[in-house]
C-alpha positions as CSV (number, residue, x, y, z in Angstrom):
1,M,-21.9,-10.8,-21.2
2,N,-24.2,-10.3,-18.3
3,K,-22.6,-10.1,-14.8
4,N,-24.5,-12.0,-12.2
5,K,-24.3,-11.2,-8.5
6,N,-24.3,-14.9,-7.8
7,S,-21.0,-15.4,-9.5
8,N,-18.1,-17.3,-7.9
9,Q,-16.1,-14.1,-7.2
10,P,-15.7,-13.4,-3.5
11,E,-17.2,-10.2,-2.2
12,F,-15.2,-7.6,-0.4
13,L,-15.9,-7.1,3.3
14,F,-16.0,-3.3,3.0
15,G,-17.2,-0.9,0.4
16,K,-15.0,1.4,-1.7
17,R,-15.6,4.3,0.8
18,N,-14.3,2.3,3.7
19,Y,-11.1,1.4,1.8
20,M,-10.6,5.0,0.8
21,L,-10.9,6.1,4.4
22,M,-8.4,3.5,5.5
23,L,-6.0,4.7,2.9
24,I,-6.4,8.3,4.0
25,G,-6.0,7.3,7.6
26,L,-2.8,5.4,6.8
27,A,-1.4,8.4,4.9
28,V,-2.2,10.8,7.9
29,I,-0.4,8.4,10.3
30,A,2.6,8.1,8.0
31,L,2.8,11.9,7.7
32,G,2.7,12.2,11.5
33,F,5.6,9.8,11.9
34,I,7.6,11.5,9.2
35,L,7.1,14.9,11.0
36,M,8.4,13.2,14.2
37,A,11.5,12.0,12.5
38,G,14.7,13.8,11.5
39,G,16.7,16.5,13.1
40,G,18.9,16.1,16.1
41,S,22.6,15.5,16.5
42,D,24.6,12.3,16.7
43,D,26.9,14.0,19.1
44,P,25.7,13.4,22.7
45,N,27.4,16.6,23.9
46,V,25.4,18.8,21.6
47,F,21.9,19.9,22.7
48,N,19.5,20.4,19.8
49,P,16.4,22.4,20.8
50,D,14.7,21.2,17.6
51,I,13.5,18.1,19.5
52,Y,11.1,20.4,21.5
53,S,9.7,22.1,18.4
54,W,5.9,22.6,18.0
55,R,6.0,20.2,15.0
56,R,7.3,17.3,17.1
57,I,5.5,18.0,20.4
58,R,2.0,19.0,19.1
59,L,1.5,18.5,15.4
60,A,2.9,15.0,14.8
61,P,1.2,13.2,17.7
62,T,-2.1,15.0,16.8
63,L,-1.8,13.7,13.2
64,V,-1.1,10.2,14.4
65,I,-4.1,10.2,16.8
66,V,-6.4,11.7,14.1
67,G,-5.2,9.0,11.6
68,L,-6.0,6.3,14.1
69,A,-9.4,7.8,14.6
70,I,-10.0,7.8,10.8
71,E,-8.9,4.1,10.7
72,I,-11.3,3.1,13.4
73,Y,-14.1,5.1,11.8
74,A,-13.4,3.4,8.4
75,I,-13.6,0.0,10.0
76,L,-16.8,0.7,11.9
77,A,-18.7,2.8,9.4
78,N,-21.3,1.0,7.4
79,P,-19.6,-2.3,6.5
80,K,-21.2,-4.3,3.7
81,K,-23.8,-6.7,5.0
């Protein structure tokens, strides 16, 4: 069977590379949010200094911003014509 480019199958808007970059960006964003979560105390009278850890103040927001940048690049980078 010969596959013809003029078949009735709809073409994808982006190439495989774009979709892989989108998936990587989504994973980086999810990792950033996971690193922000957790810890802390349910007792309002207890101070938990873990809220000010390097992981939550610097690493997690940086990962979310990098993930968003990857997503924007994936959308703008060489879409299929």
